C-alpha positions as CSV (number, residue, x, y, z in Angstrom):
1,M,17.9,-0.1,-17.1
2,R,19.4,0.8,-13.7
3,L,16.7,3.1,-12.5
4,Q,13.8,1.0,-11.4
5,R,10.2,1.7,-12.5
6,V,7.9,2.6,-9.7
7,I,6.3,-0.8,-9.2
8,Q,9.7,-2.5,-9.2
9,Y,11.1,0.1,-6.8
10,A,8.0,-0.4,-4.5
11,Q,8.7,-4.1,-4.5
12,T,12.4,-3.6,-3.7
13,L,11.5,-1.4,-0.7
14,L,9.1,-3.9,0.6
15,S,11.4,-6.8,0.1
16,H,14.0,-5.1,2.3
17,S,11.5,-4.5,5.1
18,I,9.3,-7.7,5.2
19,E,10.6,-11.0,6.4
20,K,9.2,-14.5,6.5
21,G,6.6,-14.9,9.4
22,E,5.6,-11.3,9.5
23,I,2.4,-9.5,8.6
24,A,1.8,-7.2,5.6
25,V,-1.1,-5.2,4.3
26,D,-2.2,-4.5,0.8
27,G,-4.4,-1.4,1.2
28,T,-5.8,-1.7,-2.4
29,A,-6.1,-5.3,-3.4
30,G,-7.0,-4.4,-7.0
31,N,-6.3,-7.4,-9.3
32,G,-4.2,-9.1,-6.6
33,H,-0.7,-8.6,-7.9
34,D,0.6,-6.9,-4.8
35,T,-1.2,-9.3,-2.5
36,L,0.5,-12.2,-4.2
37,F,3.9,-10.5,-4.0
38,L,3.4,-9.8,-0.3
39,S,2.3,-13.4,0.4
40,Q,5.6,-14.6,-1.1
41,L,7.6,-12.2,1.1
42,V,5.8,-13.2,4.4
43,G,6.0,-16.9,3.5
44,E,3.7,-19.7,4.9
45,S,4.2,-18.6,8.5
46,G,3.3,-15.0,7.8
47,H,0.0,-13.4,6.8
48,V,-1.3,-10.7,4.4
49,Y,-4.4,-8.7,4.8
50,A,-5.7,-7.2,1.5
51,F,-8.5,-4.6,1.4
52,D,-10.7,-3.3,-1.4
53,V,-14.1,-1.6,-1.6
54,Q,-15.1,-3.4,-4.9
55,Q,-16.4,-6.9,-5.0
56,Q,-14.8,-7.3,-8.5
57,A,-11.3,-6.6,-6.9
58,V,-11.9,-9.0,-4.0
59,D,-12.9,-11.7,-6.5
60,A,-10.0,-11.0,-8.8
61,T,-7.5,-11.1,-5.9
62,Q,-9.0,-14.2,-4.4
63,S,-8.9,-15.9,-7.8
64,R,-5.2,-14.9,-8.3
65,L,-4.3,-16.3,-4.9
66,T,-6.2,-19.5,-5.4
67,E,-4.5,-20.0,-8.8
68,H,-1.1,-19.7,-7.1
69,G,-2.1,-21.9,-4.1
70,V,-1.8,-19.0,-1.6
71,T,-3.3,-19.7,1.8
72,N,-1.6,-17.1,3.9
73,A,-3.8,-14.1,2.9
74,T,-7.2,-12.7,3.9
75,V,-9.0,-10.6,1.3
76,I,-11.5,-8.2,2.9
77,L,-14.3,-6.3,1.2
78,D,-13.9,-3.1,3.1
79,G,-12.1,0.3,2.9
80,H,-8.5,0.5,3.9
81,E,-9.5,3.2,6.4
82,N,-10.9,0.3,8.5
83,V,-7.7,-1.6,8.7
84,A,-7.5,-1.3,12.5
85,N,-10.8,-3.3,12.7
86,Y,-9.0,-6.3,11.2
87,V,-5.3,-6.0,12.0
88,G,-4.2,-5.6,15.6
89,N,-0.6,-7.1,15.5
90,E,2.6,-5.5,14.4
91,I,3.0,-5.2,10.6
92,A,6.3,-5.2,8.6
93,G,5.0,-3.3,5.6
94,A,2.1,-2.1,3.5
95,I,1.4,-1.0,-0.1
96,F,-1.3,1.1,-1.7
97,N,-2.0,1.8,-5.4
98,L,-4.0,5.0,-5.3
99,G,-6.4,5.7,-8.1
100,Y,-8.9,3.3,-9.7
101,L,-9.0,-0.4,-10.4
102,P,-7.7,-1.0,-14.0
103,G,-10.5,-2.5,-16.1
104,A,-13.3,-1.4,-13.8
105,D,-15.4,1.6,-13.1
106,H,-13.1,4.6,-13.2
107,S,-15.5,6.7,-11.1
108,I,-14.7,4.5,-8.1
109,V,-11.4,5.9,-6.8
110,T,-9.4,6.1,-3.7
111,K,-9.8,9.3,-1.6
112,G,-7.2,11.3,0.3
113,N,-9.2,11.4,3.5
114,T,-9.6,7.6,3.8
115,T,-6.0,6.9,2.7
116,I,-4.8,9.3,5.4
117,V,-6.8,7.5,8.1
118,A,-5.4,4.2,6.9
119,I,-1.8,5.5,7.0
120,E,-2.3,6.8,10.5
121,Q,-3.5,3.4,11.7
122,L,-0.8,1.5,9.9
123,L,2.0,3.8,11.2
124,Q,0.9,2.8,14.7
125,L,1.1,-0.9,13.8
126,L,4.3,-0.7,11.8
127,K,7.5,-2.1,13.2
128,V,10.5,0.1,13.5
129,G,12.3,-0.3,10.1
130,G,8.9,-1.2,8.4
131,I,7.9,0.5,5.2
132,I,4.6,1.8,3.9
133,V,4.6,2.4,0.1
134,L,2.1,4.5,-1.8
135,V,2.1,4.3,-5.6
136,I,0.2,7.4,-6.5
137,Y,-1.6,7.5,-9.8
138,H,-3.0,11.0,-10.2
139,G,-4.0,11.4,-13.8
140,H,-7.7,10.7,-13.3
141,E,-10.5,12.9,-12.1
142,G,-9.9,13.7,-8.4
143,G,-6.4,12.2,-8.6
144,K,-4.6,15.5,-8.2
145,E,-6.7,16.5,-5.1
146,E,-5.9,13.1,-3.5
147,R,-2.2,13.4,-4.4
148,D,-2.0,16.9,-2.8
149,E,-3.9,15.9,0.3
150,V,-1.8,12.9,0.9
151,L,1.5,14.8,0.2
152,R,0.5,17.5,2.7
153,F,-0.2,14.8,5.3
154,V,3.0,12.8,4.8
155,S,5.1,16.0,4.6
156,S,3.9,16.9,8.1
157,L,5.0,13.6,9.7
158,P,7.7,14.2,12.3
159,Q,11.1,13.1,10.8
160,K,12.1,11.9,14.3
161,Y,9.6,9.0,13.9
162,V,9.1,8.6,10.1
163,H,11.3,9.2,7.1
164,V,9.4,10.0,4.0
165,L,10.7,9.6,0.5
166,R,9.3,10.6,-2.9
167,Y,10.5,8.7,-5.9
168,E,9.5,9.8,-9.4
169,F,10.6,10.2,-13.0
170,I,10.3,13.9,-13.8
171,N,10.7,13.9,-17.6
172,Q,7.7,11.7,-18.4
173,Q,4.4,12.9,-19.9
174,N,0.8,12.5,-18.8
175,D,1.0,12.5,-15.0
176,P,3.2,9.4,-14.5
177,P,2.7,7.6,-11.2
178,F,5.2,8.1,-8.4
179,I,6.1,6.6,-5.0
180,V,5.8,8.0,-1.5
181,A,7.5,5.6,1.0
182,M,7.4,6.0,4.7
183,E,9.9,4.2,7.0
184,K,9.2,4.1,10.7
185,V,12.5,4.9,12.4
186,K,11.3,5.2,16.0
187,P,8.1,4.3,18.0
188,F,5.6,7.0,18.3
189,Q,5.1,8.5,21.7
190,S,1.5,8.9,23.0
């Protein structure tokens, strides 16, 4: 298949933005798949910060990283809206999987307001040419509200500073996930 599925496309975007020795952020650690992928992109001289509000996710991510011998990642039990409390240096990229943790309590979901705060903080830290990828799962309770809130926000970002892309399959049933990617093209003016 020539058209990449959303997860593969998210990884392609990040792999074109993140280089060895740089810093990346996983805004929703989940089961650790994205954290592991980012750790491989940044290499031993880089670093990944992964966030999740659920201890189960932090434990699963840490276990996955340990299993693969990863030592260049920090897994943080905190919401992604607090990223600026932990990351102060320039980042090359970030990824979020919005929704709930597969295999866990489906009532614990990401929220538009906290995701927007995280995006705002990360855009300030993001290098020019860096990418933030949101994989938006919106088929759960509250998912459509979060989707709409996030889309309103990213649509309002000034194109002079950020290019915003939406990538989705439009002929699939049952609220398929889609990507919103933001590329910083120019430093923000204060």
